[in-house]
N, C-alpha and C positions, 0 to 999 in steps of 0.2 A: 078656193082657199082651203088649205089643209087643216084638218081638225086637230086642235091641240089636246094632248092627253095630260091629265092631272098627275101629280106625283104618286097619288094612291093607285091610280090605274097602272102606272108604270111599275110600281112595286108589286102589284098583284100579278101582272104579266111576267115579271122577272122570276117571282117565286114559283109560278106555275111552270115556266120553262125549265127552271132548274129541277123541279120535282119530277117532271116528265123525263128529263135527261137522266136523272139518277135512277128512276125505275127501269129505263132501258139499259143502263149500264150495270145495274145490280147483278143480273145473272152472270155477266162476264167477270165482275169483281169476285163473286162467290166461287166461280170456277177456278180463278187464280188462287184464292185462299185455300180451297180444297186440295189444289195440286201440291201445296207445301205441308200437307198433313199426312199422317200415316193412314193406312187402310182402316185400322180400328177406330181412329179418331174421326175419319171422314164421314162415318155413318151415324155419328152422335147428333144430339140436338145442336142447333146453331150456337147457343151460348157455350156449350162444351167444346165445339169445334174451334171457336175463337180463342178460348183459353188453353187449348192443347198446344204442345210444343211444335215449333216449326221444323221442317226437315226437307232436304232435297232428295230423299231416297227414291221417290217416285220418278223424278227426272232421270236419275241414274239408271233405274230399272228400265225405263222406256228407251233410253239410249242404248242400253245393252241388248235389249230384245229386238229392236227395230232399227232399220237403216233410215234415219230421219233425213239425211242428206239426199238420198235417192228420191224419196217421196217429195221433198221440197223442190228438187230440180224438175220433177215431173209436173208439179203444180205450176211452176214458173213457165215452163215451155208450153204447156197446154193453154194456160191463161193468156200469155202474151201472143202465142201463135194464133189462137182463135180470135183475139182482138184485132190483130193486124189483118187477118184474112177477112173478118167481118167489115172492117173499114174499107178495104179495097173494093168489096162488093157494094157496100152501102152508100159510099160517097157519090158514085155515078148514079145510083138508083134514086137517091134523095135529090140530086140535082135535077134529074129528069122530072120527078114529081113536083118539085118546087117551082121550076122555071119553064117547064114544057108540059103542064098538066093537061090531061085529057078528060073526057066526060066521066070516065070511070076511075079516076085517080083516087078519089076519096073512098070509093067502094073497095078498091084494091088495098088501101091502107087499113081499112077496117077489117078486111079479110086477113091480112097479115097479122094484125093484132089479135084477132080471134083465135089464131093457132096457138097463142100462149095460154088460152083458156082450156085447151084440150088436155085431159090427164095424160101424163107421159106414159103411164102403163098401157094406155090404149094402143100405142105404136111400138111397144117394147119388142114383141115377138118378131114382126117383120124386120125391124132394124137389127135385132140380134142375128137373125138368119142371114141378112145381107152382109153383116160384118163377118160372120163365120165363113161365108162363101168367098168373100174377097180377102180373107186373111187379116182382118183389121181388129180382131179381138185382142185385148190386152196390148194395144199399141198406142203410142202417143199421137200418131197421125189420125187414127180412128177417133180418139177422144177430141182432138182438135177440130175435126170436121163436125162432130156432134155439137160441141160447144158453140161453134160458129153458127150452125143452123138454128139452134134453140134460142140464141140471143139476137139473131139477125133482125127479127121484126122490131125489137126495141131500139136497136141501133139505127135502123132506117127511120123509124118514127122520130127519134130525137134529132137526127141530122136534118130531116125534113122540116121540123119545127124551127131549127136554127137558120137554115137556108132561107126560109120564108121571110126572115127579118132583114135579109140583105137586099138592098135596092137592085132590081133587075137592070136599071139603067147603067150601073157600073159594068155589068157583064156585056151589055149591048155595046158600050163604048170600047171594051176590049176586043169585041168582034170587029168593030169598025176599024180598029187599028191593025187588023190582020191576025189576031190571035186564033189559033186553032182550038177545037173543042178540048183537047187534052191540056193545052196551055191555059185555057180559060179556067178549067177546074183546078189545075195544079198551081198556077201562079197568081190567080186572081181570087177565086172563090175560097180555096183552102186557107190562105193566110188570113182572110177576113173572118173566117169562122173558127179560128184557132181555139178560142175559149169553149165553144160548143163541142168541137171535136175532142178537145182534151177531157172535158167532163164525160163525154160519151165513152171515150177510151177507158177512163178510170172506172166508170160504172160497169163496163163490160168485163174488165179484169176482175172486179169484185164478184160479179155474178158467176163467172167461170171458176174462180177460186173456191167459191162456196158450194158449187154444184155437187150433190152427193148421189142422187138417184142413178144417173147414168154412169158415174164412175164405179159404183158398186156393182152394176149389172154388166158392164162391158170390160172390166179389168179384174185381174187377180193379183199379180205381183209386179210384173215388169214395168207397166205404165201406171201403176196405182199412185194417185196423188195423195195429198194430205187428208182429204176427206175419207179415203179408204184407210189411211193410217189411223185415224180416230176410231173408225168402226172396228178395227182389229182388236180393240180392248173391250168389246162386248162378246162374251164367250158363253157356251152352254153352262159353264160353272157359275155364271152370274156376272154382275157388273163390279168392276174394281174401280170404285169412285175416285180414289186418289190418282191412280195411274191414268184413268180416263180423263180426268181433269188436267193432268200434266200434258198428256198428248194433245188435248184440245187447246191448251194454252200455247203450246209450241206451234200448233197449226194456224191459229188465228193471229198470233203475234205479228208476223210479217205484214199481213193485210191491214191490221190495225195501225201499224207504224206508217204504212203507205197512205192510209186514209188521213191520218193525223197531219202529216207533212203536206198533203195535197188538198186539204179541206178548203183553203181559200180558192184554189183553182176550180175545185168541184162546185162550190157555191157560185162562183163567178160564171161558170158555164151553164149551170142550171137556171140562173137568172138572166142569161144572155138575151137581150132584146126585150126584156120585160119593161124597161124604162126607156122611153124615147125622149 
């Protein structure tokens, strides 16, 4: 029997949840506020910043100085491309691990996850040299491949978890009806795991969109996404807080809007199979 919570407990949980949410959102809110202030006002105390006049001058200067549209398109192509490529590789891999496990399947999953714990700088030099030799430096294809590889362990793990919740008897019935392996995955498994696949897709897009280390190391101008666009406002002359905030707001706005409109699907996918 489920334990009932008192009104006081519900109130405490609600207040705690809103407080944590506000603390998480506060840096984003402050960045947006600074983006509408002048450089002189942006470095003042918080109370002085809030009382200072609002202006869109920083946005105008950012637009005049940088090609935001080109950086935006690079981010979209790299994020979506790496997500599609990761799903193409991860869905069959997760199917094999979930429905045809071997003695070392769990060890393999742990090894894949452990690669995420390795510092990226540890493999920077060999990857940079390979990209240089294959002509992939400052290219969308190169960054798409890198984003796919660094996020693939998480994608496989998530899909494996979702696939484990699907009864294997359904796939066996499809085989008895004459379905080939490709049709089994494409027409039986994939539609049943749509919530999990959708949440994995969204998470991978967010991770690829926000990746900064590899974009700064492997690009200069042609394939530079929005993370490099933000970094361009840190110069030897110092930080321009208002312009940096404006550039940051322009970079995070698309992914925030995507997350806002897809939050129900994301939560549904993340809790897929949690309640039987």
